[in-house]
C-alpha positions, -999 to +999 in steps of 0.1 A: +000+000+000+012+035-007+009+064+016-013+089-002-002+124-004-026+153-003-023+190-012-031+213+019-031+245-002-061+236-023-093+253-013-123+233-001-157+248+000-174+251+033-201+226+040-232+230+062-229+216+096-252+187+104-257+195+141-246+215+171-221+188+179-203+195+146-203+232+155-186+225+189-160+203+172-152+230+147-149+257+174-137+286+154-168+294+134-156+301+099-172+268+088-206+276+103-232+275+077-270+275+075-272+264+039-288+231+052-309+231+083-305+198+101-334+180+116-327+187+152-348+196+182-346+233+191-321+243+217-331+276+234-303+297+250-307+304+286-329+334+293-339+339+256-375+346+249-394+320+228-399+331+193-407+315+159-384+326+131-403+342+102-397+331+066-362+337+053-360+370+033-348+369-003-312+380-006-319+407-032-344+424-008-326+414+024-317+449+036-346+473+031-339+510+033-336+520+069-365+539+085-359+571+103-338+566+135-357+563+167-359+595+188-335+580+213-311+559+191-292+531+207-254+533+203-248+496+199-267+465+187-257+429+192-272+408+164-270+370+171-288+338+160-302+332+195-334+317+181-315+292+158-319+255+168-283+249+157-264+280+167-285+293+196-263+279+224-231+292+206-247+326+202-258+327+238-221+321+249-211+351+228-239+372+243-228+362+278-192+372+272-203+405+256-226+413+286-198+404+311-174+428+294-200+456+291-214+452+327-232+485+335-209+506+313-228+506+281-263+506+267-269+482+239-297+462+223-297+425+217-315+416+185-321+379+183-329+360+150-333+325+138-320+307+107-326+329+077-335+360+098-303+380+098-314+405+072-345+415+092-324+417+123-299+441+107-328+461+094-342+463+129-308+475+142-307+502+115-342+514+123-332+517+160-304+541+149-276+518+160-242+534+152-224+501+157-236+465+150-218+434+163-226+404+142-234+383+122-220+352+139-226+326+111-206+328+078-236+323+056-253+352+073-223+374+067-224+363+030-260+373+028-254+407+043-225+413+020-245+403-011-275+424-002-256+457-004-270+489+010-256+513+037-246+496+069-236+510+103-201+503+115-203+465+116-181+441+136-187+407+120-179+377+142-170+356+112-152+361+079-159+358+042-140+335+018-104+347+012-112+360-023-143+379-012-141+417-005-158+430+027-186+456+022-179+492+032-179+498+070-176+461+078-148+447+099-142+411+111-132+397+144-133+359+141-121+327+158-105+317+125-084+285+125-063+300+097-048+325+122-034+295+141-019+280+110-002+313+101+011+318+137+025+283+139+043+286+105+059+319+117+069+302+149+084+272+131+104+295+109+116+316+138+127+285+156+149+274+127+128+247+111+142+237+077+121+208+065+083+205+071+058+178+067+020+180+071-002+151+081-039+161+074-074+148+074-101+156+048-123+178+069-128+214+056-116+229+089-083+209+089-077+216+052-080+254+059-056+250+089-031+231+068-035+254+039-029+285+060+003+270+075+016+258+042+009+292+025+026+312+052+056+288+054+062+292+016+057+329+018+085+330+045+108+313+020+104+276+030+101+248+005+066+233-001+059+208+028+057+171+021+020+163+028+003+130+038-033+121+043-040+105+077-049+068+075-055+050+108-048+015+095-019+000+114+000-009+083-004+027+070+009+041+103+039+017+101+045+030+065+043+066+079+070+057+104+092+045+076+086+076+055+095+098+084+126+079+091+136+082+054+129+119+049+135+130+085+116+163+085+125+184+115+089+198+119+055+183+113+020+199+114-008+176+126-039+189+108-061+163+125-084+162+155-072+156+190-076+118+191-058+114+158-030+137+170-025+114+200-027+083+177-001+095+152+024+113+175+044+081+184+052+075+147+069+109+141+104+103+155+121+134+168+102+159+147+088+190+165+050+186+162+024+214+160-013+211+159-045+233+163-062+243+195-087+215+190-062+194+209-069+214+241-104+200+247-103+181+280-088+149+267-083+119+291-050+121+309-036+091+291-041+109+258-024+139+271+007+118+278+006+105+242+008+142+231+040+149+250+059+179+234+032+186+209+027+224+205-004+244+198-019+279+200-049+287+222-067+317+235-052+335+266-087+332+282-080+294+285-042+296+287-038+322+314-070+327+334-053+352+358-043+376+330-048+413+339-065+419+305-098+405+318-094+409+355-128+411+371-147+396+341-171+369+352-158+334+343-186+309+339-180+271+340-192+258+307-173+226+310-167+229+272-138+246+256-159+255+225-182+276+246-153+291+266-138+303+233-171+318+222-175+336+255-140+351+251-150+362+216-179+381+231-156+398+256-133+411+229-162+420+206-174+445+232-140+461+235-138+465+197-173+478+194-165+505+220-136+517+198-161+523+169-185+544+189-172+576+173-163+561+139-137+536+127-103+539+144-072+542+122-054+517+144-064+494+172-043+470+192-048+454+226-043+422+246-076+405+248-093+373+259-089+358+224-052+369+220-031+399+210-056+417+187-044+440+159-065+458+132-049+453+098-053+473+066-078+449+052-102+455+080-096+422+097-087+419+134-057+396+135-053+375+167-021+360+180-027+334+207-006+318+234+018+291+224+015+260+246+027+225+247+020+192+265+045+180+291+041+149+313+003+151+309+001+188+317-003+219+295+025+244+300+039+274+281+060+264+252+097+273+251+121+274+222+135+245+203 
């Protein structure tokens, strides 16, 4: 049998998620889609009012002209799919983080919508005279808003469009994008002196984007195209992988696979420095953590350093789930960004937040740099140099 090679730089279209479980596995939200609505029982976020989503508006009429602002316009509106059976719990975690950061320091409206209702929710925010809107949360909702055109308030989208799609005027993005982890890890590998790189990847859209971001940045930094292999769990294929690594001896490997597969394949990699995504930091059994010894990954400071001064005094709920923890952290930083837009778009913005070191770039994306961690003796610790 031959070990199949794959190309991590090719693009893969996003697919609709089949359930909330898939959403929690994907964590970072760029893959969220409402193109297909799964047959799932409705999950209501805590404290949300019961509502039945209306019919989905057509894209070409999605954003009707705004009515005259209310007499007492609200400065800020938070537009989230709180009424969605699939995304409601994720949206509620974002809302909770936003509220914890805002506390009593700001007045804002929460505008809930269901699947297909984002355009009406944005129209409602405009009619209320909102100067800043935080949302949408789901990628397909952002695509709809972008395609509809029309004048928008300053908008902080919590997702991002495809790489080749331009953002509408006045729209900025603050997202938990897995691509940012790939870029950061490629830069770290290059700074640490890596010379030869291999990528072991799965076929999921999320992991392809992660691998593609790493490979693209690695090549941009002057590295040779990584050797790439598709993960195969069969014992004979893992043995073949061991032989390939012994033969080519890459000094660095990216594991673009889920946490359990990272633990499975790590013993076959020899002395190569191994990196993977933050999916690996999701409360694995202790025996799996030992199998991941020395593997490095990037995660949010909210999880990596709970005592950091950047969010001292912010309520910290116990979700018991790293996916919700990350969404809560996104809500915290979304409030801080929204505040900076109260008097118009800032020319520059940079701060240490719950999701990482956040910097506004020229393309209107907020770039996040997380904390580099590694496994050591079954524990997670700060990563040092090579």
